[in-house]
C-alpha positions as CSV (number, residue, x, y, z in Angstrom):
1,M,14.4,-7.2,-16.7
2,D,17.6,-9.6,-18.4
3,Y,21.0,-10.8,-17.1
4,P,23.3,-13.4,-18.9
5,D,21.2,-16.4,-19.1
6,V,18.5,-15.4,-16.5
7,H,15.3,-13.7,-17.2
8,F,13.0,-12.4,-14.7
9,R,9.6,-11.8,-14.8
10,I,8.6,-8.9,-12.7
11,A,5.5,-6.6,-12.3
12,T,4.2,-3.6,-10.2
13,V,0.5,-3.3,-9.2
14,N,-0.8,-0.1,-8.2
15,D,-4.3,0.2,-6.0
16,L,-5.5,-2.9,-4.7
17,K,-8.5,-2.9,-7.2
18,N,-5.8,-4.3,-9.8
19,A,-4.6,-6.8,-7.5
20,D,-6.9,-9.6,-8.2
21,T,-6.0,-9.6,-11.9
22,F,-2.3,-10.5,-11.0
23,L,-3.2,-13.0,-8.2
24,E,-5.3,-15.3,-10.8
25,D,-1.9,-15.2,-12.8
26,I,0.8,-15.0,-10.2
27,T,2.1,-18.5,-11.6
28,K,3.9,-16.1,-14.4
29,Y,5.7,-13.8,-12.4
30,D,9.0,-14.1,-10.4
31,F,8.3,-11.0,-8.4
32,I,4.8,-8.9,-7.7
33,E,5.6,-5.7,-6.1
34,F,2.1,-4.6,-4.6
35,V,1.7,-0.6,-4.1
36,P,-1.5,-0.1,-2.2
37,C,-0.7,2.9,-0.1
38,L,-3.4,5.6,-0.9
39,A,-2.3,7.8,1.8
40,G,1.2,7.6,0.0
41,C,4.2,5.8,1.4
42,L,7.2,7.7,3.0
43,T,9.9,7.3,1.1
44,G,9.2,3.5,1.6
45,G,7.8,0.8,0.3
46,G,6.4,1.7,-3.5
47,Q,8.0,5.0,-3.4
48,Y,11.1,6.2,-5.3
49,P,13.8,7.5,-2.5
50,T,14.0,10.7,-2.8
51,L,16.5,13.6,-1.2
52,D,14.2,16.4,-1.9
53,P,13.9,17.9,1.1
54,F,10.1,19.4,0.0
55,T,8.6,15.7,-1.0
56,V,10.1,14.3,2.1
57,K,8.2,16.8,4.3
58,K,5.1,16.7,2.0
59,R,5.0,12.8,2.5
60,R,5.5,12.9,5.9
61,K,2.6,15.7,6.5
62,R,0.4,13.4,4.1
63,M,1.4,10.5,6.7
64,E,0.6,12.7,9.6
65,D,-2.9,13.4,8.1
66,Y,-3.8,10.2,7.7
67,N,-2.9,8.8,11.2
68,R,-4.9,11.7,12.7
69,G,-7.9,10.6,10.1
70,T,-8.3,14.0,8.7
71,L,-7.5,12.7,5.0
72,H,-10.4,11.9,2.5
73,W,-13.1,9.6,3.9
74,S,-12.5,7.1,1.1
75,N,-9.4,6.9,3.3
76,R,-10.5,5.5,5.7
77,I,-13.0,2.8,4.8
78,L,-10.3,1.5,3.2
79,K,-8.5,1.2,6.0
80,A,-11.5,-0.1,7.8
81,R,-12.4,-2.9,5.2
82,L,-8.7,-4.3,5.6
83,Y,-9.3,-4.4,9.4
84,K,-13.0,-6.0,8.6
85,D,-11.8,-9.5,8.1
86,L,-9.6,-9.8,10.8
87,D,-9.9,-12.8,13.1
88,G,-8.2,-14.0,16.1
89,E,-6.9,-12.1,19.5
90,G,-7.6,-8.3,19.1
91,A,-9.9,-8.1,16.3
92,E,-12.4,-7.2,17.8
93,T,-10.4,-3.5,19.1
94,A,-8.2,-4.0,15.6
95,G,-10.0,-1.2,13.7
96,K,-11.6,0.8,16.1
97,G,-11.9,4.5,15.0
98,V,-11.0,3.7,11.5
99,T,-14.2,5.4,10.3
100,R,-14.6,8.9,12.3
């Protein structure tokens, strides 16, 4: 992205498994957008906004399924990993029920 006399170095990282590469070279970029949502974001972070009601409805259903724990097992494992290394108050119960 270029503006007169200004140059931005921007990257988008899809999937957390690719994050290590960018974190090693983080000083090379002015802005890095991380899009880790395996279940998909509901017209939010990492998603281009849409006005198509079918797409919004489909994304909403995926989020509801995810919150109910009915999506693919790998999504629940990722959630469990995210909570695994938490420290501090409430950490012992933060990830309860994520591997059902």
